[in-house]
N, C-alpha and C positions, 0 to 999 in steps of 0.2 A: 697238630691242628689246623685243617684247613677253614677257609675263610667262606662265609656265604656270599651268594650273588649279593645280597644287598651289601653286605659289607664291603665287597668290591668297588660298587659303584661308588661308595663314599670315600673309599681310598682315590679312586680314578678320579673324582671329580674334586680332589682336595690339590687346587694350587698353593703350593710354597716351594721354597729353594732354602736347601741349608747352604748357607754362604761359607764359611768357614768353622775351623772348631776356635776357639779362645781360649782355654785355658783346661790343665786338670788339677784336679784338687786333691789335696790329702788331709783328713783329720788325722792330729796330732796331739799326744799327750801333754808337751810341752813344746810352745813354738820357739822359745830359746834355744834348746836340744835343737829343733828341726833347721832352724834357720843357721845353725851352726855347722849342720851336714849340708846343706844344698848351697850355702854361701861358700864358707870355708873350705868343705870337702870336696865339692864337686866344680866348685869355681862360679858359682851363679852370682847374678849381682841382684839385691835388694832393692825394689821398684816402689815399695811401699808397704806401709804396717796403719792398720787402724782397729776400730773397734764395730761391733755390730751387734743388735740385742733388737727387743720388745717384739711389737706385733710384727714386724717387716720380717725378721729373721723365724720366725714361729711360723709363717706363713708360707714362705719359699721354702725351707728346710723340713718343716713338722719338729722341729725341734722347740716348743712352748716352752716359755720362762728361761730361756738359753741366753746366754751370752756368749762370744764370738771374739778371739783375739785372732787377728788375723794379719798375714802378710802376702806380698807377692813377689815372688822371686824368676827373674828372667834368666834361661838357661838354653843356650844354642839354639836361641830363636823362639823357645818353647815358654810359657807363661806357664807358671805353677803357684797356683795360689794352697797358702797353706793354714790351717784353722782350727785354732784350740777352743773346743767348746768346753763352756763352765754352765753349772747351774743343772745339767741334766744326769739321769743315772746311765753311764757306760758300761758297756758290757764288760765281763771279767777276762774275757780273752779275746785276742787279735784274732780276724778274720785272717783265712789260709788262703795262699792263690790259688789253692782248688774249691772254693766255695764257690758256689753260686752267685752270680752280682759283684763279684771280687773285680775288681780292674788293676791295670798295674801300665807303667811309663817305661817304653822301650826307648833307650839311648843309646848311640853309636858311639863308639870308643874308638881309640886308634891301639890302645894295650890295656886288654880286659884282665890280666896278673896286674900290673899296676894299679890298674884303678881298685880292684877287690881288692888289695893291699890298704892302699887308702882310705876305702868306707869302712874297713874292718875298725880304723881307730873312733868311728863314730859308732860302733857296736850294729854295722850294716854285716850281716851275715849269708855269704852263700848258700843255695839250698843243696848243692852239690858239687862236682865239678865241671867245669867249662866243656861243653860239647861242640863237635863241627858238624854242621848240617851237612849230610852228606850228599842229599841231590835236591834237583829242582833250582831254581832262579836264585837262589842263598847258596848254595853249596860252597862251603869252604867257610862260610861264616862260622865265628865261635861264639856261641851265646851261653848265658846262664841268669837264674834270676836270683837277686838279693833281696833280703827283707830285714826291715828295719826294725829298733824296738819297738815301733807302734804297731808293726804288721805291714805298713805299707811297703810296695815291692816295685822295684824297678828291673827291668830286662836290659841286660848287658849285650850289647852285638856288637861284635869286632869283624868287621868286612876282612877279606883275604886281603892279601899284599897283590899288587898286579901281577907281578912273577909267579905267586902261585895260580892265579887264573888263567896265566899263559902253560904252566904245565899241565892242569888240569885237561885243559883243550888239546893239548898236543898228546895228551895220553889215552884221551876218549875214555867213555862210561865204563 
């Protein structure tokens, strides 16, 4: 869908700057289980926990009448917000990685197979077998989606070892 000339004028005259991404958030069924995964399973650091609710929460999220237990975890320089909503009707199925509006967090790891073994303990499951990107700027990178018990998704990315990159360059396309 194309924008009209009036809409283009509004867009072009809007002066603002997106300064940086602050955090990524995941809604979870159990904050305690989620913290086990992100802190014990992946080695994140618990930054803080807290509670939210009331009109503020309803206006910000649209979850009117809800309360939230929340935690912030720092992992590899990324802040991750975990939100356990209470007092609202939750859908009876987790969203899927291919549903419109779905989001995921990509993590660069050094050994994708060892990470998959580790996160299985926390009921996170790969969606198939890790695949190697065959072309482009990420050629040689091994990737896989893993979905947790709440339906949250992480993408694991294992870049090729420097020797693998040299071999690719020497062997040509």
